[in-house]
C-alpha positions in Angstrom: -17.2 27.0 -7.9 -16.3 25.0 -4.9 -12.9 23.3 -4.7 -14.6 20.0 -4.1 -17.2 20.4 -6.8 -17.4 17.4 -9.0 -17.1 19.8 -12.0 -13.6 20.9 -11.0 -11.1 18.5 -12.7 -9.1 16.3 -10.4 -5.8 17.6 -11.7 -7.0 21.3 -11.1 -7.9 20.4 -7.5 -4.5 18.7 -7.1 -2.7 21.8 -8.4 -4.6 24.3 -6.3 -4.0 22.1 -3.3 -0.3 21.9 -3.9 0.0 25.7 -4.5 -2.1 26.5 -1.5 0.0 24.2 0.8 3.2 25.7 -0.6 2.0 29.2 0.3 1.2 28.3 3.9 4.4 26.4 4.3 6.5 29.1 3.0 4.7 31.7 5.0 5.5 29.7 8.2 9.1 29.5 7.2 9.9 32.9 5.8 7.2 35.3 6.4 5.0 37.0 3.7 7.3 39.6 2.2 9.9 37.0 1.4 7.6 34.8 -0.7 7.4 35.2 -4.4 5.2 33.5 -7.0 8.3 31.6 -8.3 9.0 30.3 -4.8 5.4 29.1 -4.4 5.4 27.5 -7.8 8.7 25.8 -7.1 7.6 24.5 -3.8 4.3 23.2 -5.2 6.2 21.5 -8.1 4.3 23.4 -10.8 5.2 26.0 -13.5 4.5 29.7 -12.9 2.0 29.5 -15.9 0.1 26.9 -13.9 0.1 29.3 -11.0 -1.2 32.1 -13.1 -3.7 29.9 -14.6 -5.4 29.7 -11.2 -4.4 32.9 -9.5 -3.6 36.6 -10.4 -0.9 36.9 -7.7 -0.1 35.7 -4.2 -2.7 38.0 -2.6 -5.4 36.3 -4.8 -4.1 32.9 -3.8 -4.3 34.0 -0.1 -7.8 35.1 -0.4 -8.9 32.0 -2.3 -7.2 29.8 0.3 -8.6 31.5 3.3 -12.0 31.4 1.8 -11.8 27.7 0.9 -10.2 26.6 4.2 -12.8 28.5 6.3 -15.7 27.0 4.1 -14.3 23.5 4.9 -13.7 24.3 8.5 -17.4 25.4 8.9 -18.5 22.2 7.2 -16.6 20.2 9.8 -17.6 22.2 12.9 -21.2 23.5 12.6 -24.4 22.1 11.2 -25.3 23.1 7.6 -27.5 26.0 7.1 -30.4 23.8 6.5 -29.8 22.0 9.9 -28.5 25.1 11.7 -30.7 26.6 14.4 -30.7 29.6 16.6 -29.4 27.3 19.3 -26.2 26.6 17.2 -25.0 30.2 17.2 -22.4 29.5 20.0 -21.0 26.8 17.7 -20.6 29.4 14.9 -18.7 31.8 17.2 -16.5 29.1 18.5 -15.8 28.0 14.9 -14.8 31.5 14.1 -12.5 31.6 17.2 -11.0 28.3 16.3 -10.3 29.2 12.7 -8.8 32.5 13.7 -6.5 30.7 16.2 -5.5 28.2 13.6 -4.7 30.8 11.0 -2.5 32.9 13.2 -0.7 30.0 14.8 2.7 29.2 13.2 2.6 32.2 10.7 4.6 35.3 11.0 2.7 38.2 12.1 0.7 39.6 9.3 0.6 42.9 7.7 -2.5 45.1 7.9 -3.2 44.4 4.2 -3.2 40.6 4.7 -5.3 40.9 7.8 -7.8 42.8 5.6 -7.8 40.1 2.9 -8.3 37.4 5.6 -11.1 39.3 7.2 -12.9 40.0 4.0 -12.8 36.4 2.9 -13.9 35.0 6.3 -16.6 37.5 6.8 -18.0 36.8 3.3 -18.2 33.1 4.0 -20.0 33.9 7.3 -22.4 36.2 5.6 -23.2 33.6 2.9 -23.7 30.9 5.5 -26.1 33.1 7.6 -28.0 34.3 4.5 -28.5 30.7 3.6 -29.7 30.0 7.2 -32.0 32.9 7.0 -33.6 31.8 3.8 -35.5 29.2 6.0 -37.3 32.1 7.7 -40.2 34.1 6.5 -38.4 37.3 6.6 -38.3 38.9 3.2 -37.0 42.4 3.8 -33.7 43.2 5.3 -32.4 39.6 5.0 -29.2 40.5 3.4 -28.6 43.3 6.0 -29.4 41.1 8.9 -27.0 38.5 7.4 -24.3 41.1 6.9 -24.8 42.5 10.5 -24.8 39.0 12.1 -21.8 38.0 10.1 -19.7 40.9 11.4 -20.9 40.2 14.9 -19.9 36.5 14.7 -16.5 37.5 13.2 -15.8 40.1 15.8 -16.7 37.8 18.6 -14.7 35.0 17.2 -11.7 37.2 16.7 -11.9 38.6 20.2 -12.4 35.2 21.7 -9.3 33.8 19.8 -7.0 36.0 21.9 -8.6 35.4 25.2 -6.7 32.8 27.1 -9.0 32.0 30.0 -11.9 29.5 29.2 -14.4 31.3 31.5 -13.7 34.6 29.7 -14.3 32.9 26.2 -17.5 31.3 27.6 -18.9 34.6 29.0 -18.1 36.5 25.8 -19.7 33.9 23.5 -22.8 33.7 25.8 -23.1 37.5 25.8 -22.7 37.7 22.0 -25.2 35.0 21.4 -27.7 36.7 23.6 -27.2 40.0 21.6 -27.5 38.2 18.3 -30.8 36.6 19.4 -32.1 40.1 20.3 -31.1 41.4 16.9 -33.2 38.8 15.1 -37.0 39.6 14.9 -39.2 37.5 17.1 -41.2 36.1 14.3 -38.0 35.1 12.5 -36.6 33.3 15.6 -39.7 31.0 15.7 -39.0 30.0 12.1 -35.3 29.3 12.7 
């Protein structure tokens, strides 16, 4: 259930928002290994029992937070899957680039395990977005596989673009990746999208 769903109680949304913000504030200050659930709860102004009512541990909180933040970021930066077109693919790659840069800015370098959590959550959101977009097409077989493949392509391109400093390099990379993506999608599907 989405954080902003009307079915989620206002107090629950508030608690989750405070806990999530506490995690990211502490991460910037101390680094991941020096953060405990007790630290997060204290910073958020909630009891540990409230924390555990929402999350299993700080890794679960990280996964939820990344997924939620990336979903909101996509809502702000790219058209919805219903309005999305093949011509908007560059926006999706650039959104991935922007989010990757945002996540890594200000935080201590992350461990491999944390990178894997973040990658899995972001890639899942991308896959769900692309699958919803592909639902508009007449393709019936391999839609899930196509969405999976496209999501990893967008993810990889966005991550690579986030470390490139030169705008021309970023532009060239995104143009090349979008061209490859367009070739990955069957011609009959492209016309429907």
